Phi, psi and omega in degrees: 000161185272057180296323183297320179293320178295317180296317179299316179297315180298314181298315181299316180293323179293319178298313180296321179293319179296317179297320179294320178295318178299317179296320180297318180293319180298311181296323182290326184263336187250346185226173176239028179277081188295325179295317179294319179301317181296317181294315181295322178298316177297322179296321178297314180297317181297317180294321179296316180296318180294324178295316179298315180297321181297315181289321184286343179301316177292324178296322178295318178299319179294319178296318178298320180297312180294324178296321179296325178289318182299317184258011178055037177258097184257025176269352182284153175230158182237141180300147179218158179081011178277130180278339184274352179213197184280076178298320179291329176295319176299319177295320178295317176303313180298322179296317179295317179299319178299319178295316176299318180298318180293319180296319179294321178298318178295321179296317179294321178297316178296322179297312179295325178296313178294322177299319179297317178298313181300318182289338181260359176294139183289337179269148176288137179235133177227136174233126182213158180267188185296334179273359180090000180292127185273125176265335183208136172213124185268173185297324181298320178294321179296318179293317183297317183267357178058054179229142178281329181202166180207119179261328180215137184296340179292343176294343180276352186304318181298326184262323185229066183298321181294325178292318179297317178301317180294320181294321181286335183262340187293141179254164181300132179089354181270158177228132181235148171254123184239128177262126176229149182229125175259189184296326188238354183210159180243135183231141171251112184257130172264119184246121179238132186240148172218145182259138177224164178239131177233113179051051179065015177249127180283128181233137176257121177258123186237134171255138182234128180224133176277108184254015181300319181293321179296318179296317179295322180297316179295320179297315179297319180298321178296316179294323178297322177296318178298317181298318180295321178295314178299318180301315182293310186289314184288322179298322179296333181270319187284322184301312178297320180299316180296318182295314180296316181299320179294319179296313180299319179298320178294319179296317179298318182292324185277316187260349183054029177055055183299135178290329182299335181268014175092007180270154176290134180287133180237150176290163180299321181293316179295319178299321179293320180298317180295317180299316179296321180295316179295323178297322178295317178301316180297315181296318180293321178298316178295324177297319178295321178297316178297320179299313180294323179298325178296322178286329175298318178297326179296324182271357181233045177293130183294156177295134183299141172252100189285141174208159178264129181209156177290137179295325180299326178294319177298315180298320180298320180294318178298318181296319180295316183294329184253011185303309182299316181299314184290320180290325180296334179260006181054046180267130176280104185255116182246143177235137180216128176234122179233119353285168183297334181273007183303132181240160183221142174258110185195176172275111188299318184292314180296317182292324177299316179295322179297316180293322177300317177302315183292318181292321177296320176298319179296321179297320176295323183291328182266003181301125182096349178278122183292334178245049183298135182217135174230133180240127177248111188233155176213141178197181176260139176275185184294342178262006180082016179267149181281131177244137171233127182234145174238114184237139177226163178252042184271209188284345180079181182242135178298134181306327180288339183261347189295333178279352185250350191294338180269000181280129176304145181083339185275132177208149177257001181269152175291324178239107181180147181267345179076033180242350184298308181289326176297317177299315181298319180293322178294322176300315179293325178296319178294337177266008183059031180245192182222156172233134179225165183220142171231138183208142172236117182309133179066013180233298185199159171219135179227121172260133182237127174259123183245121182257000000 
């Protein structure tokens, strides 16, 4: 910097000011030249003012520089190249301001970059303080909780009270599983929390993930393994028994157990008993084979062949196929599609079979009800997803059984294999959808398919 030039100017001005003061004192004490005294006095004042202004010019530049840093105002510029003052200091100030401006621009770019990453993360993210005030909520969390914005997590209390309780109680490093149920779907949320500090303020950062599909997938996979094992083991045992029983039955019928052929002679009554017993074995064996085949079909559902079709067309096909069954029980069967032009992308055949299972279950539930009613409805939910519901006014489902009804082998009917609802849930899983149920004993049951 040009310190020497500044120093020379300051010394020169001080010498001139000192000489002027000396001259002023001399004239004032030794002469009576009042006009000269006045002029010299004004000159002293002017030189003092110019010296102060000269020195303060750099102080003002420094104050502006520090103020720009304090208030993050990096739009200011400083004069440079002046020979009468600190031109190099002005250049240094501008360089520092440029660096701050560049650093802030990089910081803002990094902030926007991180914001973009956070908003595109597939898991829901929430950051809130001890009072529940939300500092951050990403798009995934908004979609998961079906909210446009969130200022305080307590705003979720009317819809998700259990989730709010978990968020307020969870500690850093803990993981909670929270079950929440909306009007049309059931969710299992995995909530993981970590604590951070921002400007001496404690903030809880929480990730939220709906793992209901993963849990269901694992459960289905486990059941499929069981089914395959049962299929292998039981078929290996039942098939030979059925074959032998059928052969023996044929021999008895053809030869009447002739003594001439080396067989022990049996009375007609004993022969009939043996024949009936073998026939029973054969019939039971075939029944077991049929039973196992039904479970084999459950574990080998074909891959969906997706197509676009009107939902009303699907409903019409279901109504035609079940017309006789429903009319024989005097069931009031209603169909409603809103809007009428609503379309769905799915495997038509698989979905048709799933709906037939649900309607047949509903028909069994309303059996004996003088005002039996089944409603098959479809519409769009608040997120624009297609919903199909099957509702009846039958006997309902016992609360203790409602968590088990989708389990393979489980059934509440006297005659039933317990695979209808399991099949329907697998169909929905293959469609990346969900099935949920609401029921009030002796009032209503509603199954909802969410695509």
